[in-house]
Steps between C-alpha positions, in 0.01 A plus 500: 500500500595207723252263656430434864800348702501119515349348801737429799434228751554550870820305481629762246482263204316623181172317445613327180807350662308189648360419158846528337653281772223242453564486124879477546462216747267307270757526216789397730296188621434384144697186410791531268412375141681180405672670204662760741595222737673309214693828395610561860632128520694539183653823618596338831660200316706741273622693803616172665685363212 
């Protein structure tokens, strides 16, 4: 038997969407680790040469 429907805000967005957006934005705003930056630089150099 299914549970109650999820809460819907007045703007039509489900109640959990704001929390998900906040989590996504916090991950996007994190700095790129140095090891990833080094890998990306090496890939760029190999594409140029």
